[in-house]
Each structure stands twice: as structure tokens, then as C-alpha cells.
PLY file of the C-alpha trace (Angstrom):
ply
format ascii 1.0
element vertex 204
property float x
property float y
property float z
element edge 203
property int vertex1
property int vertex2
end_header
0.02 -0.02 0.01
2.62 2.45 1.00
4.72 1.63 -2.17
1.61 2.42 -4.26
1.24 5.79 -2.64
4.97 6.62 -3.21
4.45 5.59 -6.87
1.69 8.18 -7.32
3.94 10.84 -5.82
6.78 9.88 -8.21
4.46 9.93 -11.23
3.29 13.31 -10.27
6.70 14.67 -9.66
7.88 13.33 -13.04
5.22 14.90 -15.09
7.47 17.92 -15.53
11.10 16.86 -15.65
12.79 19.78 -13.96
14.12 20.97 -10.61
11.48 22.50 -8.36
8.84 20.28 -10.08
6.23 20.72 -7.29
6.39 24.61 -7.49
6.34 24.39 -11.37
3.41 22.11 -11.39
1.46 24.32 -8.96
2.23 27.44 -11.01
1.63 26.02 -14.51
-1.27 23.61 -13.85
-2.86 24.87 -10.64
-1.99 21.56 -8.80
-2.67 21.42 -5.22
-2.30 18.87 -2.48
-4.70 15.93 -2.91
-7.64 16.27 -0.73
-10.62 14.09 0.16
-13.47 14.73 -2.14
-17.24 13.77 -2.61
-19.13 13.11 -5.90
-21.07 16.36 -5.27
-17.80 18.40 -5.20
-16.41 16.73 -8.16
-19.53 17.52 -10.19
-19.29 21.24 -9.16
-15.66 21.19 -10.40
-16.63 19.80 -13.70
-19.48 22.28 -14.18
-17.14 25.20 -13.14
-14.46 24.02 -15.65
-16.97 23.17 -18.37
-15.74 19.58 -18.58
-17.93 16.71 -19.82
-20.49 15.36 -17.40
-21.27 12.00 -18.99
-19.85 8.65 -18.22
-18.17 9.64 -15.02
-16.83 6.95 -12.67
-14.93 6.57 -9.43
-13.64 3.98 -7.07
-16.39 3.15 -4.51
-14.05 2.28 -1.66
-10.36 2.40 -0.64
-9.97 -1.34 -1.20
-10.61 -1.08 -4.96
-8.65 2.01 -5.21
-5.48 0.60 -3.62
-5.98 -2.59 -5.53
-5.89 -0.72 -8.78
-2.89 1.31 -7.70
-0.86 -1.84 -6.93
-1.03 -2.82 -10.48
2.06 -1.47 -12.29
0.34 -1.10 -15.61
-2.35 1.16 -14.06
0.09 3.12 -12.25
2.21 3.77 -15.26
-0.94 5.12 -17.13
-2.21 7.35 -14.25
-3.03 10.91 -15.22
-3.29 9.82 -18.83
-5.52 7.42 -20.80
-5.84 3.77 -21.66
-7.23 2.25 -24.82
-8.66 -1.31 -24.71
-9.80 -3.35 -27.76
-13.10 -5.33 -28.14
-11.57 -8.16 -26.27
-10.65 -6.04 -23.40
-6.93 -6.14 -24.05
-4.84 -3.00 -23.35
-3.30 -1.37 -26.35
0.41 -0.22 -26.35
0.87 3.54 -26.57
4.03 5.36 -27.87
6.02 5.87 -24.78
8.25 8.40 -26.51
5.16 10.77 -26.53
4.08 12.82 -23.62
1.37 11.75 -21.26
-1.50 13.67 -22.91
-0.69 12.56 -26.46
-2.84 10.16 -28.32
-5.39 12.48 -30.09
-4.64 11.17 -33.53
-4.41 7.54 -32.43
-7.85 7.52 -30.85
-9.40 9.63 -33.77
-8.22 6.93 -36.23
-8.92 3.63 -34.26
-10.32 0.99 -36.49
-11.43 -2.52 -35.42
-10.11 -3.99 -38.52
-6.56 -2.67 -37.84
-3.82 -4.60 -35.82
-2.43 -3.01 -32.66
0.37 -4.03 -30.26
-1.06 -5.21 -26.84
0.15 -5.10 -23.25
-0.18 -7.99 -20.82
-1.16 -7.70 -17.20
-4.16 -5.50 -17.32
-7.47 -5.91 -18.92
-10.59 -3.71 -18.94
-12.52 -6.25 -16.87
-9.82 -5.78 -14.13
-11.05 -2.27 -13.81
-14.85 -2.34 -14.59
-15.52 -4.58 -11.54
-13.78 -1.99 -9.21
-15.44 1.34 -10.37
-18.90 2.70 -10.17
-20.73 5.62 -12.06
-21.50 8.91 -10.29
-23.53 12.05 -11.11
-26.79 12.42 -12.88
-25.47 11.84 -16.38
-23.25 8.86 -15.86
-25.02 6.66 -18.33
-25.33 8.65 -21.57
-27.76 7.81 -24.30
-26.26 5.68 -27.14
-23.47 4.36 -24.92
-22.01 1.28 -26.89
-22.77 -1.97 -25.20
-20.50 -4.04 -27.32
-17.74 -1.40 -28.12
-14.95 -1.93 -30.60
-12.71 0.06 -28.14
-12.90 1.47 -24.63
-11.13 4.57 -23.71
-10.42 5.21 -20.00
-9.35 8.73 -19.12
-8.19 9.13 -15.57
-8.38 12.58 -14.09
-8.31 14.25 -10.59
-9.53 17.47 -9.17
-6.14 18.36 -7.50
-4.34 18.31 -10.84
-6.18 21.51 -11.88
-5.92 22.73 -15.39
-3.81 19.68 -16.25
-7.21 17.96 -16.75
-7.67 20.06 -19.94
-4.97 17.97 -21.54
-6.92 14.83 -20.70
-10.51 15.83 -21.42
-9.54 17.12 -24.87
-9.19 13.42 -25.91
-13.00 13.16 -25.89
-13.01 15.22 -29.09
-10.89 12.63 -30.75
-13.54 10.05 -29.70
-16.31 12.06 -31.34
-14.39 12.55 -34.54
-13.77 8.84 -35.00
-16.16 7.39 -37.71
-14.54 4.02 -37.85
-15.26 2.43 -34.56
-17.79 2.20 -31.77
-15.99 3.64 -28.66
-17.00 3.41 -25.13
-15.71 6.32 -23.14
-15.07 6.26 -19.35
-13.85 9.10 -17.30
-12.35 7.67 -14.10
-11.70 9.99 -11.17
-8.79 9.08 -8.98
-9.39 11.42 -6.09
-9.52 10.17 -2.51
-13.09 10.12 -1.24
-14.40 11.31 1.99
-16.55 8.24 2.33
-13.32 5.99 2.49
-12.47 7.43 6.02
-8.71 7.01 5.27
-6.19 7.47 7.99
-3.56 10.15 7.74
-1.01 7.50 6.91
-3.06 6.22 3.95
-3.63 9.58 2.32
-1.68 10.69 -0.76
0.38 13.75 -0.56
2.83 15.47 -3.11
6.28 15.48 -1.46
0 1
1 2
2 3
3 4
4 5
5 6
6 7
7 8
8 9
9 10
10 11
11 12
12 13
13 14
14 15
15 16
16 17
17 18
18 19
19 20
20 21
21 22
22 23
23 24
24 25
25 26
26 27
27 28
28 29
29 30
30 31
31 32
32 33
33 34
34 35
35 36
36 37
37 38
38 39
39 40
40 41
41 42
42 43
43 44
44 45
45 46
46 47
47 48
48 49
49 50
50 51
51 52
52 53
53 54
54 55
55 56
56 57
57 58
58 59
59 60
60 61
61 62
62 63
63 64
64 65
65 66
66 67
67 68
68 69
69 70
70 71
71 72
72 73
73 74
74 75
75 76
76 77
77 78
78 79
79 80
80 81
81 82
82 83
83 84
84 85
85 86
86 87
87 88
88 89
89 90
90 91
91 92
92 93
93 94
94 95
95 96
96 97
97 98
98 99
99 100
100 101
101 102
102 103
103 104
104 105
105 106
106 107
107 108
108 109
109 110
110 111
111 112
112 113
113 114
114 115
115 116
116 117
117 118
118 119
119 120
120 121
121 122
122 123
123 124
124 125
125 126
126 127
127 128
128 129
129 130
130 131
131 132
132 133
133 134
134 135
135 136
136 137
137 138
138 139
139 140
140 141
141 142
142 143
143 144
144 145
145 146
146 147
147 148
148 149
149 150
150 151
151 152
152 153
153 154
154 155
155 156
156 157
157 158
158 159
159 160
160 161
161 162
162 163
163 164
164 165
165 166
166 167
167 168
168 169
169 170
170 171
171 172
172 173
173 174
174 175
175 176
176 177
177 178
178 179
179 180
180 181
181 182
182 183
183 184
184 185
185 186
186 187
187 188
188 189
189 190
190 191
191 192
192 193
193 194
194 195
195 196
196 197
197 198
198 199
199 200
200 201
201 202
202 203
């Protein structure tokens, strides 16, 4: 558990490869110390920032949250996005690109094309651990048998950095070759989990 939390901190600190990273992240992206949130506060944040409101999900308890964070593949893709094919296999991304890249890749996804896959994490590993929240969580026309599933992780504490992530929804809407299921997964700690001080995430 503690190693998972440390991994999150390292990922956050490595988003901008420069000295004084914490100060730079706070200045450039409005990042703040992670706090415990509620679905209601998350919805208000989405409304304020004019972010999409449909297909919002979160972890219902700390057990499912920590379980996901213990998976190295999930940790590696935190604050980014994951693309799964119709069999639930995670597709490999170009690691030479920055965390928020992928617009063109998502826009041109095609079920008839071949993609390199990553072992160790499938969409079913995640779907059973998350739940929808908000009044518009299940949007009309949501594909029941999608060609691809896009999971975009976001968090309130990362501030305007979310804009880099939510813009990927446009790539989904521009895709005319595949049925795509879009999931926005919030990774903020929740008040309902009643975490101890030792369990809470902090940016060091």
C-alpha cells in the first residue's frame, strides 16, 4: 500500500522533468495537495471547468482504489488514458510521446486494424472496481459492445492539467470507424473512505 502511494507521488513529480517540479506544477497547472472529495464536489468542479459530465466513474471504496494502484500497468498510465480493444486487451501507446498525447491515435482507431497489446491489465480488471456517479453517468447511445474502450483518468487536485486529458473526448467524437465506449475515471480520494492520515496521498 505504501509503495503504491509513493509511486503516485513519483508519477506526479515526473510529469515535468525539471528541478522544483512541485512549484512548477502548482504554478503552471494549478495543482494542489490532494484532498478528500465527494461526488457532489467533483460535479461542481466539472461544471465550473465546463468539462464533460457524462460517463463519470470513481472507485467506491479504498480497497478497490488501492487494488488498482498496486497494478504497475495502471500506475504507469495514471493521469493519462488507456485504450482497450473489443476483447478487453490494453493497447500499447507510444511511450516516446508525452502523457496527454494520443489524439490522432484515438481519432483513427479501427477494429480491422492490428495493434500491439500489453499483458497484465484488462478492462474487466477495472470495470468491476468502479461505479458511475453524477446524474448523467449513463449517456444515451453508450455502446454495449464497443470496438474500443477509452479510459481517461483525471483528478480534481491536478487543476488545469485536466484540460490535456478531457480534450481526448473530441478525438472520440471525431472517430467514424469504430464504436467507442468512453469512461472518465476519477482518482481522487473520497471522504466516504475514511482514510487514516498515513493512507492519504500527498505530493512530497
